[in-house]
N, C-alpha and C positions, 0 to 999 in steps of 0.2 A: 521476596521469592529469590533466594540466593541459590546458586548452583555450585556444586563442589568443584567442578572442573573449570570454573571461571566464566567470563563473559561469552555469550554465544557468538558475537561478532568481535574478533580479535585481530586488528590490523598487523600485529607483530608476528603472526603466524599465518601460514597459508595451508588450507585444507585442500589437498590436491591428490586424491586417490587414483586418478586416471591419467596416464601418460599419453603423449601424442598430441594431435591437433585439438584445438578448443572447439569441440562439437557442442552445439547448443540445442536445447528444446525451448521454444518460446510459447508460453501459455498466455492467452489473452492477446493474440497477435494483432487483432484488428482494433484494439483499444488504443488509448493515448500512449501508454508506455510501450506497448507492443509495436505500434507503427514506427515509433522513433528508434526502437531497438533494431527493427528490420532495416531501416535506413542506415543505421550505424554499421551493421554487418555488411550491407551491400557496398559501403564505402571502404570496407576493410576486409576484402575477401581472403587476404593472406593470413589474417589473424583468426577469423571465425568462420564456422560452417554450421548452418542450421539444418538439423536432421528432421525436425517435426514441428508442426504448428498446431495450436488449438485455439478455438474461438467459440463464442456462444452459438453463432449461426445466423445472426441478423445481417451480416455484411459479407455474403458469400462471394460476390464479385471481387472485393478487396482480398479476401482470403485466397481465392484462386490466383489472383495476380501475384500475391506474395509467394505462393507455392511455386509458381513457374519461375519467378525471378531467382528464388533461392534454391530451386531444384531439390526440394525436400522429399524425403521418402514417404512421409505420412502426414495427413491432415486430419484433424478431429473437430467435430462440432458437438456441443452439448445437446442441441435440439435435433432429434432424429428426423423431424419433418423437414429439416433444411437440406437433407441429403440430395433429393432430386435436383434442386436448384444449384447445389454445389457441383454435382456431376456436370450439369449443363455449363456452368461457369468455367470449370476446368477444361471441358472439351473446347470451349471458345478460346481459352488462353493457350493451350498446347497445340502444336502443329500436328498435322495428320501423321499417324503412325507413331507419335511420341508416347511412351508409356506414362500413364497418369499415376499420381501418387496413391498410395493406399488411403482409403477413407474409413475413419472410425466415427461412430456416432453414439451418443448417450451421455447421461450426466456424469458417468465415472471415467470417461475417456481422458480427461485432463490428468487424472491421477495415473492412468495407465502410461501416458506419455512421460509423466514426471519420473516414473520408475524405469523408463527405457534406457538403453545404453547411450550415454552422452557424458560430457565433462561437467556442464553447468546447466541447470534449469533456471530460466528466468520466469518467475511467477508474477505476471502482470495482470492477473485477474483482479477485478474489483469486488470487494465484499467478502463476507465470511465463507462463501462457497469455495474460496481458495484454500481453506484449511486442509481438506483431504489431499490435494496435490502437494501442499507443503510437507505434510507428514510422509507421503509416498516418496518424494524426492529425498528426504532425510534418511528414511529407512533404507532406500536403495544405495545410499552412500554418495549421492551427487552433491556437488557444490550448489548451494541455493542462493541465487541472486534474488532477493526478496523485495518486490515492490508491493506485494499484497500485505499491507500492515495488519489488516483485520485478522488474518490467520494466526499471526503471532499474538495479537491482543486477546482474541477469544479462546485460543488454545494454548496459552502461555505454558502451563505445566506440561502439556502433552508435547509441545515443541521442545521444551528444555530437556525432557526425558530422552528424546531421540537424538537431538543434535550433538554432534561431536564438536570439540573446540575448533573455532574458526570455520566451521562448515557453512555458516550463513554470512553473506555479504549484503548489507542493506542497500537498497536502490532509492529510497526516499531521499530527496535533496538534503534534508536536515540530517538524516542519519549517515548518509554518505559523507557529509561534512564532518560530523563528529568522528567517524571512522578514520578519516584522514588526519584530523587534528590530534587524535589520541595516539597516533603513531609517533608523535614527537616526545613522548614521555612514558614513564612506567605507570602502572595502575596506581601505585602508592603516591605518585606525584599529582594525581587528579584531585582538585578540590571541588569542582562544580562543572556540570554540563549546562550550557546556555543554548536553548532552542529558540531560534528566531521565528517570528510570525509577521507576515506582511500587515496584519490587521484587517485584511479583507476590504470590501467596499464600504464598510460602516465604521472604520476607525474614527474615533473622536466623538461618536454619537452616544448619547445616554440610552439607558434602557427604555425610557419613555419615547425617545426619538425613534426607536426601533419597532414600536408597536404597529406602525402602519406601513412598513416597507413591503414591497411586492416581490414575487419571484423574479421578475425582470430586474429589479434593483439588486437582489442577492446574486444573480448570475453575472453581474457586471464587475468581474474581478479586475483590479487595477493593474496587476503585473503578470498573472499566470493565465494561460489558456488550458482549461481542464474540462472534464466531464461535468454534467450538472450536479450530481450528488456531491462530488468532491468540492465543487465550487461553493455550494451551499454550506458544506462543512467548514470551508474556509471563512465564510461570512459569519457563522456562529462560533467559530474557533474550536468546534468539536475536533477538527483535524489536528489542532495543536494539542488538545487533551489526549487524543489517541497516540500522538507522537511522544508525549511524556511517558505514557505507559510503555510504549515500544522502546524508548531509550532505557528505561529501567530494566526491561527484560533483556535487551541486547547487550548492555554494557555492565549490568549488575551494579548499578549505582542507586543508592537510596533515593526515594522521592524527594526528600528534603534537600537534596543536593542537585536537583534538576530545576532550572529556572526558565521561564518563558519571558522573552522581551520582544516588543513590537519594533520591527524594522521595515518601514514602508517600501523602501526601494528594492527589497529582496535580493540585494547583492551579497550580503553575508548570510550564508545558509545555516550556520550554527557555529558555536564557539566552545572551546574547552578552557576553563580557568585552572591553572596549576597552583600548587601550594606555595610557590615562590612569588606569587602575585602576577605572573605573566598570563596573558590570555592569547590563545591562538585561534584565529578566525579563518574559515575557508570561504573564499569568495569567488564568484563568477557572475556575469550577467544572468538574469533568469532564463534558464535553459536546462532541460532534463538530459541532454546529451552526455554531460559529464558524469552525473550519478549513474546513468545506465552503463557507461563505459567502465566505471569503477566496479560495478556489479559483475559484469561479464568478463572483464579483463584483468582484474587485480591478481598479482601485484604489479603488473605492467600497466603503464598508462598508454592510452590510445591517442596519438597525435591529432590535434584539431577536432577532438570529440565535441567540444563546445566552444563558443566564441570567447575571446579574452577581452579584457578592458583596454580601452585606449587611454593610456595614462597621460597623453598630451592634452586631454580635454578635462576641464574642471567638472567636478561632480560633488554632490552633497550626500552624505550617509547619515541618517538619523536613527536614534534609538529612543523608545518610550516605554515606560512601565505599562503592564497590562491592566486594563480596567476590569476587575473581577466582578463588579456589580453589573455592568452592561453585558459581560461575557462570562457567565458562571460555569461554562462548560469545562474549562481547564480544572477548576477546583473540584467539580464533580468527577472528572476523570481520575484525578489523584485519589479521590475517595474510593472509587471502585477498584483502582489499581492496588490500593492497600488492602481492600477486602479480598481481592484475588478470587481464585476459584471460578465460579460461573458469573460473578458480578460483571466483569468486563464484557462478556458475551451478551448479557442483558442490556447493558448500556449501549453497545454497538447496534444490536438488533432493533431496539426501541428507536434509536436515532434514525436508522435507515427507513423505518416505517414512517416516522414523523416528517422526515425530509420529503418522502414521496407525497405525503398528505399536504405539506406546504406547497410543493410544486403544482399539485392538482387544485390548489385554492381552498382546501378544506381545513387548513390550520394556519393561524397567524404566525409570524416569524418568532415572536417570543414564546409562542405556544410549543415550539419544538422542544426547547430545553425545559419548560415547565412540565411537559408531558413525560419526557425522558426521566426527569428527576422523580416524578411520582412513580413511574414504573420501577426504577431502581429501589426506591423506598419500599414499595410493596413486595419486592423480591425478597427482602429480609436477608437473613444469613445465607450466604452462597454456599453451594456445594463445593468443597475444596479437598485438599489433601492429595496424597499419592494415589488414591483410588479413583480420582477424576477420570472419566472416560469421554470419548467423542459423543457417545449417546447422552451423557449428562449435559454437555455443551449444547447439543442440538435440542434437547428437551427444554433447556433454559431459554434458548432462542425462540422456540415455538411459543412458549408462554409469553415472552416479552413482546413478540410481534403481535400476537393476538390481543394482548392487553393494551398495547400502544394504539392499535387500530380501533379498539373499542373506545378508548378515551378520546380519540380523535374523531369519533363518530363515523368510522368507515366500516365496510363489510369485513368480517374476519376471513383470513385465509390460513391455510396450513403453512408451516415454515418452508416446506419444500416449494409450494406454489409461489409464495412470496419471493423466495430467493431466485427461482427461475425467472419470474417476471422482472425482477430487478436486473438480473444478468442480461436478459434479452434487451431491456431498455438501454443498457449501458454499452452493449456490444458495438 
């Protein structure tokens, strides 16, 4: 899936259509990325100003606290039934006589905020429900700091058709690392992208060893503190498969030149190998402050955005090849990425449903990828080409979710219901 104007994320150029202060809209503000972004902004009031916040609606007290600390103009919740509780929370946070921010409610409000006047939109929503806000931000001409990898993966052709050169800055730690390392050479100099994986809690185990692992085992990530779905994706290495697709789309590098290597310490976040044999690695202790700062601050760096290494202390950095038999998710992701069209959306939607089933005790760990593989196979030839629409993607997701739930022995839901339930659980 090549794009004539080059890679979507290009560190050699800056997409900066709006002059003046760095006004931000933060989508998914009460999630992991959102809360860390708010903290970064509060520590750097001279650099950033948040104009609007959106969240699913499950944590209204936190949303109200963020709104008051940031003095935002607008807050939005996807759940309309959360508005009364949000009004009460805002009234408690704000002093008597202080004007409260405007409140928007409904499933489309994140998209409305993404198109509102600002410099940068940080899309920190989890799941494919982030696609509409991604498209809205791009169409409105905003710089997009993209933490919502799913919107790029499921809507790749749609995103590529809208995005201008360098309009997207990745916030994933791996892709922020690649973004920085790529700045050291020209596109023609790049031989390979190397995406690092911690290996999750099950590194070194065989497929047979994984048959009896529990949700509690899968949620015990050794180096990162993340939400439950992302943590399970790290345990299955689905997250690494999604990142391979994302790297292909962001940097326009063929799949056969994107490698995954296991690095348990999670110090090196990814690497770029150049044609002269040199490899540039971007490294920090495991912390999302740096990638978020790159996303909302590039081309400037934000001082002390993340901790630095203490080079006076000894440390060991290890690298291992990926065990494709125990963790087939990366190979399957490459396959659906090469199929393109609606195939990545089917892969992602089926995985989300299977992870939910696993966490609920309805599916064994190895059953996640077994079921996703079957759903992808049954999907057959994906809808693709320049005529691909958002409706095509949503239809594919609807089918994939229903089929995955059927195979997992769970009640079927519509795609909208499943997506809303997932969003609320992760908010």
